[in-house]
LONU-92517 format. One record per residue: x, y, z of N, C-alpha, C in turn. Coordinates in nm, 2 decimals, m for minus. Layout:
% residues N
((X Y Z) (X Y Z) (X Y Z))
...
***
This chain:
% residues 282
((23.75 12.53 15.41) (23.68 12.49 15.53) (23.54 12.44 15.50))
((23.51 12.41 15.38) (23.38 12.37 15.35) (23.34 12.24 15.40))
((23.21 12.22 15.44) (23.16 12.10 15.49) (23.05 12.06 15.39))
((23.07 11.95 15.31) (23.00 11.93 15.19) (22.85 11.91 15.21))
((22.81 11.86 15.34) (22.67 11.83 15.35) (22.58 11.94 15.41))
((22.64 12.06 15.43) (22.56 12.17 15.50) (22.44 12.21 15.45))
((22.42 12.19 15.31) (22.29 12.24 15.25) (22.21 12.12 15.19))
((22.23 12.01 15.25) (22.15 11.89 15.21) (22.05 11.86 15.31))
((21.98 11.74 15.29) (21.87 11.71 15.38) (21.93 11.68 15.53))
((22.06 11.64 15.53) (22.13 11.62 15.67) (22.13 11.74 15.75))
((22.11 11.85 15.70) (22.09 11.98 15.79) (21.98 11.97 15.88))
((21.86 11.94 15.84) (21.75 11.92 15.93) (21.77 11.82 16.03))
((21.83 11.70 15.99) (21.85 11.60 16.09) (21.96 11.64 16.20))
((22.06 11.72 16.15) (22.16 11.76 16.24) (22.11 11.84 16.35))
((22.02 11.95 16.32) (21.97 12.03 16.41) (21.86 11.96 16.49))
((21.79 11.87 16.44) (21.70 11.79 16.52) (21.77 11.71 16.62))
((21.88 11.64 16.58) (21.96 11.57 16.68) (22.01 11.65 16.79))
((22.07 11.77 16.75) (22.12 11.87 16.85) (22.01 11.92 16.95))
((21.89 11.93 16.90) (21.78 11.98 16.98) (21.75 11.87 17.08))
((21.74 11.74 17.03) (21.70 11.63 17.12) (21.81 11.62 17.23))
((21.94 11.62 17.19) (22.04 11.60 17.29) (22.04 11.72 17.39))
((22.02 11.84 17.34) (22.02 11.95 17.44) (21.90 11.94 17.54))
((21.78 11.89 17.47) (21.66 11.88 17.55) (21.68 11.77 17.66))
((21.75 11.66 17.62) (21.78 11.55 17.72) (21.86 11.60 17.84))
((21.96 11.68 17.80) (22.05 11.72 17.90) (21.99 11.83 17.99))
((21.89 11.91 17.94) (21.82 12.00 18.00) (21.72 11.94 18.11))
((21.66 11.82 18.07) (21.57 11.75 18.15) (21.65 11.68 18.26))
((21.78 11.66 18.24) (21.86 11.60 18.35) (21.91 11.69 18.44))
((21.90 11.82 18.41) (21.94 11.92 18.49) (22.08 11.98 18.46))
((22.14 11.93 18.35) (22.27 11.97 18.32) (22.29 12.13 18.29))
((22.18 12.17 18.20) (22.18 12.31 18.17) (22.10 12.39 18.27))
((21.99 12.34 18.32) (21.90 12.42 18.40) (21.96 12.45 18.53))
((22.08 12.40 18.57) (22.14 12.43 18.70) (22.17 12.58 18.71))
((22.21 12.65 18.59) (22.25 12.78 18.60) (22.19 12.87 18.50))
((22.13 12.81 18.39) (22.09 12.89 18.28) (21.95 12.84 18.23))
((21.87 12.94 18.18) (21.75 12.90 18.12) (21.76 12.81 18.00))
((21.69 12.70 17.99) (21.71 12.61 17.88) (21.70 12.67 17.74))
((21.60 12.75 17.72) (21.59 12.82 17.59) (21.71 12.90 17.55))
((21.76 12.97 17.64) (21.88 13.05 17.62) (22.00 12.97 17.57))
((22.02 12.86 17.65) (22.13 12.77 17.62) (22.11 12.70 17.48))
((21.98 12.66 17.45) (21.96 12.61 17.32) (21.99 12.70 17.21))
((21.95 12.83 17.23) (21.99 12.93 17.13) (22.13 12.95 17.11))
((22.21 12.95 17.21) (22.36 12.96 17.21) (22.41 12.84 17.13))
((22.36 12.72 17.17) (22.41 12.60 17.11) (22.40 12.60 16.95))
((22.27 12.63 16.91) (22.25 12.63 16.76) (22.33 12.75 16.70))
((22.33 12.87 16.77) (22.40 12.98 16.71) (22.54 12.97 16.69))
((22.62 12.91 16.79) (22.75 12.88 16.77) (22.78 12.78 16.67))
((22.71 12.67 16.67) (22.73 12.57 16.57) (22.70 12.61 16.43))
((22.59 12.69 16.41) (22.55 12.74 16.28) (22.66 12.82 16.22))
((22.72 12.92 16.30) (22.83 13.00 16.25) (22.95 12.92 16.22))
((22.99 12.82 16.30) (23.11 12.75 16.28) (23.08 12.66 16.16))
((22.97 12.60 16.13) (22.95 12.51 16.02) (22.94 12.59 15.89))
((22.87 12.70 15.89) (22.84 12.77 15.77) (22.92 12.91 15.75))
((22.96 12.97 15.86) (23.03 13.10 15.85) (23.16 13.09 15.80))
((23.25 12.98 15.85) (23.39 12.98 15.81) (23.41 12.96 15.67))
((23.34 12.86 15.60) (23.36 12.85 15.46) (23.32 12.99 15.39))
((23.41 13.03 15.29) (23.38 13.15 15.22) (23.41 13.14 15.07))
((23.36 13.24 14.99) (23.38 13.22 14.85) (23.49 13.31 14.81))
((23.55 13.39 14.89) (23.67 13.45 14.85) (23.68 13.60 14.85))
((23.57 13.67 14.85) (23.58 13.82 14.85) (23.59 13.87 14.99))
((23.66 14.00 15.00) (23.68 14.04 15.12) (23.66 14.19 15.13))
((23.66 14.25 15.25) (23.65 14.39 15.27) (23.78 14.43 15.34))
((23.85 14.53 15.29) (23.97 14.58 15.35) (23.95 14.71 15.42))
((24.04 14.75 15.51) (24.03 14.87 15.58) (24.11 14.85 15.71))
((24.14 14.96 15.77) (24.22 14.95 15.89) (24.14 14.90 16.00))
((24.19 14.79 16.08) (24.11 14.74 16.18) (24.15 14.81 16.32))
((24.05 14.80 16.41) (24.07 14.87 16.53) (24.16 14.77 16.61))
((24.28 14.78 16.61) (24.37 14.68 16.67) (24.45 14.74 16.79))
((24.42 14.86 16.83) (24.49 14.91 16.94) (24.39 14.92 17.06))
((24.46 14.89 17.18) (24.39 14.90 17.31) (24.48 14.95 17.41))
((24.43 15.02 17.51) (24.51 15.07 17.62) (24.58 14.96 17.70))
((24.71 14.97 17.70) (24.78 14.86 17.78) (24.75 14.85 17.92))
((24.69 14.97 17.98) (24.67 14.97 18.12) (24.52 14.96 18.15))
((24.44 14.92 18.05) (24.30 14.90 18.07) (24.27 14.78 18.17))
((24.18 14.79 18.24) (24.14 14.69 18.34) (24.08 14.57 18.27))
((24.12 14.44 18.31) (24.08 14.33 18.24) (23.94 14.29 18.32))
((23.84 14.29 18.24) (23.70 14.26 18.29) (23.66 14.11 18.29))
((23.73 14.03 18.20) (23.71 13.89 18.19) (23.83 13.82 18.14))
((23.87 13.71 18.20) (23.99 13.64 18.16) (23.96 13.50 18.14))
((24.01 13.45 18.03) (24.03 13.30 18.00) (24.18 13.28 18.00))
((24.22 13.22 18.11) (24.36 13.19 18.13) (24.40 13.05 18.09))
((24.49 13.04 17.99) (24.54 12.91 17.94) (24.68 12.88 18.00))
((24.72 12.96 18.11) (24.86 12.94 18.17) (24.85 12.88 18.30))
((24.74 12.85 18.36) (24.72 12.81 18.50) (24.72 12.66 18.52))
((24.74 12.58 18.42) (24.74 12.44 18.43) (24.84 12.38 18.54))
((24.80 12.29 18.62) (24.88 12.24 18.73) (24.91 12.08 18.70))
((24.80 12.00 18.73) (24.81 11.86 18.70) (24.68 11.80 18.66))
((24.69 11.68 18.61) (24.56 11.61 18.58) (24.54 11.62 18.42))
((24.41 11.58 18.39) (24.38 11.58 18.25) (24.36 11.72 18.19))
((24.42 11.74 18.07) (24.41 11.88 18.01) (24.26 11.90 17.96))
((24.20 11.79 17.92) (24.06 11.81 17.88) (23.97 11.85 17.99))
((23.99 11.79 18.10) (23.91 11.82 18.23) (23.95 11.97 18.27))
((24.07 12.00 18.26) (24.11 12.14 18.29) (24.04 12.24 18.21))
((24.03 12.21 18.07) (23.96 12.31 17.98) (23.80 12.30 18.01))
((23.75 12.19 18.04) (23.61 12.18 18.08) (23.58 12.26 18.20))
((23.67 12.27 18.29) (23.64 12.36 18.41) (23.63 12.51 18.37))
((23.69 12.54 18.25) (23.68 12.67 18.21) (23.55 12.71 18.12))
((23.49 12.59 18.10) (23.36 12.61 18.03) (23.36 12.56 17.88))
((23.47 12.50 17.85) (23.48 12.46 17.70) (23.42 12.31 17.68))
((23.36 12.30 17.56) (23.31 12.17 17.52) (23.37 12.13 17.40))
((23.41 12.00 17.37) (23.47 11.96 17.26) (23.38 11.90 17.16))
((23.39 11.95 17.03) (23.30 11.90 16.92) (23.39 11.86 16.81))
((23.32 11.77 16.72) (23.39 11.73 16.61) (23.52 11.66 16.64))
((23.62 11.69 16.56) (23.76 11.64 16.57) (23.83 11.68 16.69))
((23.78 11.78 16.77) (23.84 11.82 16.89) (23.84 11.71 17.00))
((23.75 11.61 16.97) (23.73 11.50 17.07) (23.83 11.40 17.04))
((23.90 11.39 16.93) (23.98 11.28 16.88) (24.13 11.31 16.91))
((24.20 11.26 16.99) (24.33 11.28 17.03) (24.42 11.22 16.93))
((24.37 11.14 16.83) (24.46 11.09 16.73) (24.47 11.21 16.61))
((24.37 11.30 16.61) (24.37 11.40 16.52) (24.42 11.54 16.58))
((24.38 11.56 16.70) (24.41 11.69 16.77) (24.48 11.65 16.91))
((24.60 11.70 16.93) (24.67 11.68 17.04) (24.67 11.82 17.12))
((24.64 11.80 17.25) (24.64 11.92 17.34) (24.75 11.90 17.44))
((24.84 12.00 17.47) (24.94 11.99 17.56) (24.95 12.14 17.62))
((25.04 12.15 17.72) (25.06 12.28 17.78) (25.22 12.30 17.79))
((25.25 12.43 17.79) (25.39 12.47 17.81) (25.40 12.61 17.85))
((25.52 12.67 17.85) (25.54 12.81 17.90) (25.44 12.90 17.82))
((25.40 12.88 17.70) (25.31 12.97 17.63) (25.17 12.93 17.64))
((25.14 12.85 17.74) (25.00 12.82 17.76) (24.95 12.68 17.69))
((24.83 12.69 17.63) (24.77 12.57 17.57) (24.83 12.55 17.43))
((24.88 12.43 17.40) (24.93 12.40 17.27) (24.84 12.31 17.20))
((24.80 12.36 17.08) (24.70 12.29 17.00) (24.76 12.24 16.87))
((24.77 12.10 16.85) (24.83 12.05 16.75) (24.74 11.96 16.66))
((24.73 12.00 16.53) (24.65 11.92 16.44) (24.75 11.82 16.38))
((24.72 11.70 16.39) (24.82 11.58 16.36) (24.79 11.53 16.22))
((24.67 11.56 16.17) (24.63 11.53 16.04) (24.52 11.61 15.99))
((24.46 11.60 15.86) (24.35 11.69 15.83) (24.23 11.67 15.92))
((24.18 11.78 15.97) (24.08 11.78 16.08) (24.00 11.91 16.09))
((23.89 11.89 16.15) (23.81 12.01 16.18) (23.75 12.01 16.32))
((23.81 12.08 16.41) (23.76 12.08 16.55) (23.72 12.20 16.61))
((23.64 12.19 16.71) (23.58 12.31 16.78) (23.58 12.29 16.93))
((23.62 12.40 16.99) (23.61 12.40 17.14) (23.53 12.53 17.17))
((23.40 12.50 17.22) (23.31 12.60 17.24) (23.29 12.64 17.38))
((23.28 12.76 17.42) (23.26 12.82 17.55) (23.14 12.90 17.55))
((23.03 12.85 17.60) (22.90 12.92 17.62) (22.89 12.99 17.75))
((22.99 12.98 17.83) (22.97 13.03 17.97) (23.00 13.18 17.97))
((23.07 13.24 17.87) (23.10 13.38 17.86) (22.96 13.46 17.84))
((22.94 13.55 17.93) (22.81 13.63 17.92) (22.85 13.76 17.97))
((22.90 13.85 17.89) (22.97 13.97 17.93) (22.91 14.09 17.87))
((22.87 14.19 17.95) (22.80 14.31 17.91) (22.90 14.43 17.89))
((23.00 14.43 17.99) (23.09 14.55 18.00) (23.22 14.51 17.94))
((23.26 14.57 17.83) (23.38 14.55 17.77) (23.41 14.66 17.66))
((23.53 14.67 17.62) (23.56 14.76 17.51) (23.65 14.69 17.41))
((23.74 14.60 17.46) (23.84 14.55 17.36) (23.87 14.40 17.40))
((23.93 14.33 17.31) (23.98 14.20 17.33) (24.13 14.20 17.32))
((24.21 14.11 17.40) (24.35 14.10 17.39) (24.38 13.96 17.41))
((24.45 13.91 17.30) (24.48 13.77 17.29) (24.64 13.75 17.29))
((24.69 13.67 17.38) (24.83 13.63 17.37) (24.85 13.50 17.31))
((24.92 13.49 17.20) (24.91 13.36 17.12) (25.02 13.36 17.01))
((25.02 13.25 16.94) (25.12 13.24 16.83) (25.10 13.11 16.75))
((25.17 13.10 16.65) (25.17 12.99 16.56) (25.31 12.92 16.55))
((25.31 12.79 16.59) (25.44 12.72 16.58) (25.45 12.66 16.43))
((25.35 12.61 16.37) (25.34 12.57 16.24) (25.22 12.60 16.17))
((25.22 12.68 16.05) (25.10 12.72 15.99) (25.06 12.60 15.90))
((24.93 12.58 15.87) (24.88 12.48 15.78) (24.94 12.51 15.64))
((25.01 12.41 15.58) (25.07 12.44 15.45) (24.97 12.48 15.34))
((25.00 12.59 15.27) (24.91 12.64 15.17) (24.79 12.71 15.22))
((24.78 12.74 15.34) (24.66 12.81 15.40) (24.67 12.96 15.35))
((24.57 13.01 15.30) (24.56 13.16 15.26) (24.42 13.20 15.23))
((24.38 13.30 15.30) (24.25 13.36 15.28) (24.24 13.42 15.14))
((24.36 13.48 15.10) (24.37 13.54 14.97) (24.35 13.45 14.86))
((24.38 13.32 14.88) (24.37 13.22 14.78) (24.25 13.12 14.80))
((24.17 13.16 14.89) (24.05 13.09 14.92) (24.07 12.95 14.98))
((24.20 12.93 15.04) (24.22 12.81 15.13) (24.20 12.86 15.27))
((24.09 12.85 15.33) (24.05 12.90 15.46) (24.08 12.80 15.57))
((24.20 12.76 15.59) (24.25 12.68 15.69) (24.34 12.76 15.79))
((24.31 12.73 15.91) (24.39 12.80 16.01) (24.42 12.70 16.13))
((24.54 12.73 16.19) (24.59 12.65 16.31) (24.49 12.69 16.43))
((24.44 12.81 16.43) (24.35 12.85 16.53) (24.27 12.98 16.49))
((24.15 12.98 16.51) (24.06 13.09 16.51) (23.98 13.11 16.63))
((23.99 13.23 16.68) (23.91 13.27 16.81) (23.79 13.35 16.76))
((23.67 13.28 16.79) (23.54 13.35 16.74) (23.48 13.41 16.86))
((23.42 13.54 16.85) (23.35 13.60 16.96) (23.21 13.64 16.90))
((23.11 13.59 16.98) (22.97 13.62 16.94) (22.91 13.73 17.02))
((22.83 13.81 16.95) (22.76 13.92 17.01) (22.61 13.92 17.02))
((22.56 13.92 17.14) (22.41 13.92 17.15) (22.33 13.80 17.11))
((22.20 13.81 17.10) (22.11 13.70 17.06) (22.02 13.74 16.96))
((22.01 13.86 16.91) (21.93 13.90 16.80) (21.99 13.83 16.66))
((21.90 13.76 16.60) (21.93 13.68 16.48) (21.93 13.77 16.35))
((22.04 13.76 16.28) (22.06 13.84 16.15) (22.06 13.73 16.04))
((22.00 13.78 15.92) (21.99 13.69 15.81) (22.12 13.63 15.77))
((22.11 13.50 15.75) (22.23 13.42 15.71) (22.27 13.45 15.55))
((22.16 13.49 15.47) (22.18 13.50 15.33) (22.13 13.38 15.25))
((22.09 13.27 15.33) (22.03 13.16 15.26) (21.92 13.10 15.34))
((21.81 13.06 15.28) (21.69 13.01 15.35) (21.71 12.88 15.42))
((21.81 12.79 15.38) (21.83 12.67 15.45) (21.93 12.69 15.57))
((21.99 12.81 15.58) (22.09 12.82 15.69) (22.03 12.92 15.80))
((22.02 12.86 15.92) (21.95 12.94 16.02) (22.03 13.08 16.05))
((21.96 13.19 16.08) (22.01 13.31 16.11) (22.08 13.30 16.24))
((22.18 13.40 16.26) (22.26 13.40 16.39) (22.28 13.55 16.43))
((22.33 13.56 16.55) (22.38 13.69 16.59) (22.50 13.73 16.53))
((22.55 13.86 16.55) (22.68 13.91 16.50) (22.80 13.82 16.56))
((22.90 13.82 16.48) (23.03 13.76 16.53) (23.15 13.80 16.46))
((23.25 13.79 16.52) (23.39 13.83 16.46) (23.49 13.71 16.49))
((23.55 13.66 16.39) (23.66 13.56 16.40) (23.80 13.62 16.38))
((23.89 13.59 16.47) (24.02 13.64 16.47) (24.13 13.52 16.44))
((24.22 13.56 16.35) (24.32 13.46 16.32) (24.46 13.53 16.29))
((24.57 13.45 16.29) (24.70 13.49 16.26) (24.74 13.42 16.12))
((24.78 13.50 16.03) (24.81 13.44 15.90) (24.95 13.47 15.85))
((25.00 13.39 15.75) (25.13 13.41 15.71) (25.14 13.53 15.60))
((25.04 13.55 15.52) (25.06 13.64 15.42) (24.94 13.75 15.41))
((24.83 13.72 15.49) (24.73 13.81 15.50) (24.76 13.95 15.55))
((24.69 14.05 15.50) (24.71 14.18 15.55) (24.65 14.21 15.69))
((24.73 14.25 15.78) (24.69 14.28 15.91) (24.58 14.38 15.91))
((24.47 14.35 15.97) (24.35 14.44 15.98) (24.25 14.42 15.87))
((24.28 14.33 15.78) (24.19 14.31 15.67) (24.07 14.21 15.72))
((23.95 14.26 15.70) (23.84 14.18 15.74) (23.78 14.11 15.63))
((23.77 13.98 15.64) (23.71 13.90 15.54) (23.56 13.87 15.55))
((23.49 13.86 15.45) (23.35 13.83 15.45) (23.33 13.69 15.38))
((23.26 13.59 15.44) (23.24 13.47 15.37) (23.13 13.47 15.28))
((23.10 13.35 15.23) (22.98 13.33 15.13) (22.85 13.36 15.20))
((22.84 13.33 15.33) (22.72 13.35 15.40) (22.74 13.44 15.52))
((22.65 13.49 15.58) (22.66 13.59 15.70) (22.74 13.71 15.66))
((22.71 13.76 15.54) (22.76 13.88 15.50) (22.73 14.01 15.58))
((22.61 14.00 15.64) (22.56 14.11 15.72) (22.60 14.09 15.87))
((22.64 13.98 15.91) (22.67 13.95 16.05) (22.80 13.90 16.08))
((22.89 13.87 15.99) (23.01 13.80 16.02) (23.13 13.86 15.96))
((23.24 13.87 16.03) (23.36 13.92 15.98) (23.48 13.83 16.03))
((23.59 13.81 15.96) (23.71 13.74 15.99) (23.82 13.83 15.97))
((23.89 13.85 16.08) (24.00 13.96 16.08) (24.14 13.89 16.11))
((24.24 13.93 16.03) (24.38 13.90 16.05) (24.44 13.98 16.15))
((24.49 13.93 16.26) (24.55 14.02 16.37) (24.70 14.02 16.36))
((24.77 13.95 16.27) (24.91 13.95 16.26) (24.97 13.85 16.17))
((25.10 13.87 16.14) (25.17 13.77 16.06) (25.30 13.74 16.13))
((25.29 13.67 16.26) (25.41 13.63 16.33) (25.49 13.52 16.27))
((25.61 13.52 16.29) (25.69 13.41 16.24) (25.67 13.28 16.33))
((25.68 13.16 16.27) (25.66 13.05 16.36) (25.73 13.05 16.50))
((25.66 13.02 16.60) (25.72 13.02 16.73) (25.72 13.16 16.80))
((25.69 13.26 16.73) (25.68 13.40 16.80) (25.55 13.42 16.87))
((25.57 13.47 16.99) (25.45 13.50 17.07) (25.41 13.65 17.04))
((25.29 13.67 17.01) (25.23 13.81 16.99) (25.12 13.84 17.08))
((25.10 13.96 17.12) (24.98 14.01 17.19) (24.90 14.09 17.09))
((24.78 14.04 17.06) (24.69 14.11 16.97) (24.58 14.18 17.04))
((24.57 14.32 17.02) (24.46 14.40 17.08) (24.37 14.43 16.97))
((24.24 14.43 17.00) (24.14 14.47 16.90) (24.02 14.55 16.97))
((23.99 14.66 16.93) (23.89 14.75 16.98) (23.75 14.70 16.93))
((23.68 14.62 17.01) (23.56 14.56 16.97) (23.45 14.66 16.96))
((23.44 14.75 17.04) (23.33 14.84 17.04) (23.33 14.93 16.91))
((23.45 15.00 16.90) (23.46 15.09 16.78) (23.44 15.02 16.65))
((23.51 14.90 16.64) (23.50 14.82 16.52) (23.36 14.77 16.49))
((23.29 14.72 16.60) (23.15 14.67 16.58) (23.07 14.79 16.53))
((23.07 14.90 16.60) (22.99 15.00 16.55) (23.01 15.05 16.41))
((23.14 15.05 16.37) (23.18 15.09 16.24) (23.14 14.99 16.13))
((23.17 14.86 16.16) (23.14 14.77 16.06) (22.99 14.74 16.04))
((22.91 14.74 16.15) (22.78 14.71 16.14) (22.68 14.84 16.15))
((22.75 14.95 16.16) (22.66 15.08 16.16) (22.56 15.07 16.26))
((22.61 15.04 16.39) (22.52 15.03 16.50) (22.56 15.14 16.61))
((22.46 15.20 16.69) (22.50 15.28 16.79) (22.53 15.21 16.93))
((22.48 15.09 16.94) (22.50 15.01 17.05) (22.56 14.87 17.02))
((22.65 14.82 17.12) (22.71 14.69 17.10) (22.65 14.59 17.18))
((22.60 14.47 17.13) (22.54 14.38 17.21) (22.64 14.31 17.31))
((22.59 14.24 17.41) (22.68 14.17 17.50) (22.75 14.06 17.42))
((22.86 14.01 17.49) (22.94 13.91 17.44) (22.87 13.78 17.49))
((22.83 13.69 17.40) (22.75 13.57 17.44) (22.81 13.44 17.42))
((22.93 13.44 17.38) (23.00 13.31 17.36) (23.14 13.33 17.29))
((23.23 13.22 17.31) (23.36 13.23 17.25) (23.38 13.08 17.20))
((23.45 13.07 17.08) (23.49 12.94 17.03) (23.63 12.93 16.98))
((23.70 12.83 17.00) (23.83 12.81 16.93) (23.82 12.70 16.83))
((23.86 12.74 16.70) (23.83 12.65 16.59) (23.97 12.62 16.53))
((23.98 12.49 16.49) (24.10 12.44 16.42) (24.06 12.37 16.29))
((24.11 12.42 16.18) (24.08 12.35 16.05) (24.20 12.34 15.96))
((24.22 12.21 15.93) (24.34 12.18 15.84) (24.29 12.09 15.73))
((24.16 12.09 15.70) (24.10 11.99 15.61) (24.16 12.00 15.47))
((24.19 12.12 15.43) (24.24 12.14 15.29) (24.39 12.18 15.28))
((24.45 12.18 15.38) (24.60 12.21 15.38) (24.69 12.10 15.34))
((24.82 12.13 15.30) (24.92 12.02 15.27) (24.98 11.97 15.39))
((25.08 11.90 15.37) (25.17 11.84 15.46) (25.09 11.75 15.57))
((25.00 11.68 15.51) (24.91 11.58 15.59) (24.82 11.66 15.69))
((24.79 11.78 15.67) (24.71 11.86 15.77) (24.77 11.90 15.90))
((24.89 11.89 15.91) (24.96 11.93 16.03) (24.97 12.07 16.05))
((24.95 12.12 16.18) (24.96 12.26 16.22) (24.96 12.26 16.38))
((25.03 12.36 16.42) (25.05 12.38 16.57) (25.02 12.53 16.60))
((24.94 12.55 16.70) (24.92 12.69 16.75) (24.93 12.69 16.91))
((24.95 12.80 16.97) (24.94 12.81 17.12) (24.87 12.93 17.16))
((24.80 12.93 17.27) (24.73 13.04 17.32) (24.75 13.05 17.47))
((24.79 13.16 17.51) (24.82 13.19 17.66) (24.69 13.25 17.73))
((24.63 13.34 17.66) (24.52 13.41 17.74) (24.43 13.48 17.64))
((24.29 13.49 17.68) (24.20 13.57 17.62) (24.15 13.67 17.71))
((24.16 13.81 17.70) (24.12 13.90 17.79) (24.01 13.99 17.72))
((23.90 14.02 17.79) (23.82 14.13 17.75) (23.84 14.24 17.85))
((23.87 14.36 17.78) (23.91 14.47 17.86) (23.78 14.56 17.89))
((23.78 14.63 18.00) (23.68 14.71 18.05) (23.68 14.85 17.96))
***
């Protein structure tokens, strides 16, 4: 999932352009209608930094039992529902939920979006790297996350065990706004985050640590479903966060992102995932 230019001079240009774009939108009232501009800018840079630098890894991991159990009868405190589509543009439907399309997620020749009985269908049609970011999530009360999803076609050759970090879908959850060292002076620091994925051969509950963000980022396999199988993945965010990061308190959830990466996979980068809902449980 590496992006070759991330530690070159283009890094400073990228963040400068991002700042100017965000500032322009803020002056026009896009962000300032409901959020403080500085907070939104922090979210923008934070999420992009993690996605650009956090997902590529060097291959070592930390194993251990993940907190994957949650009470079936827990109250849902926040729901992102991908099964309520009725008519009209799917892009606009997702935008009403707070999602923004970045990189190849904007290109329908590379990424096709559809809906069906299992919710949103995300299809990579060729090698691509796409991001759908939701900065509207601002949740203080939660204990666990529950995702109903599945994979129709895994990226060919994808394996965290073999350093091919391609996934049909990764759900990333960001925690708080305190910035933790990235491990490299050229890469901006970010808050804590956890990325969730479904894999063909990865051990369920195994948390991977990438090349950067060793202190603030984890990637956790939540299942090995067969193609076409729907699974409900529960993960105890509070217990896992306290254990992994040795903290007494858990920061609020400050954002969510859907990431698709088939840049290094075989079969022309084709992959298909679906997702019906993301629930944060009280």
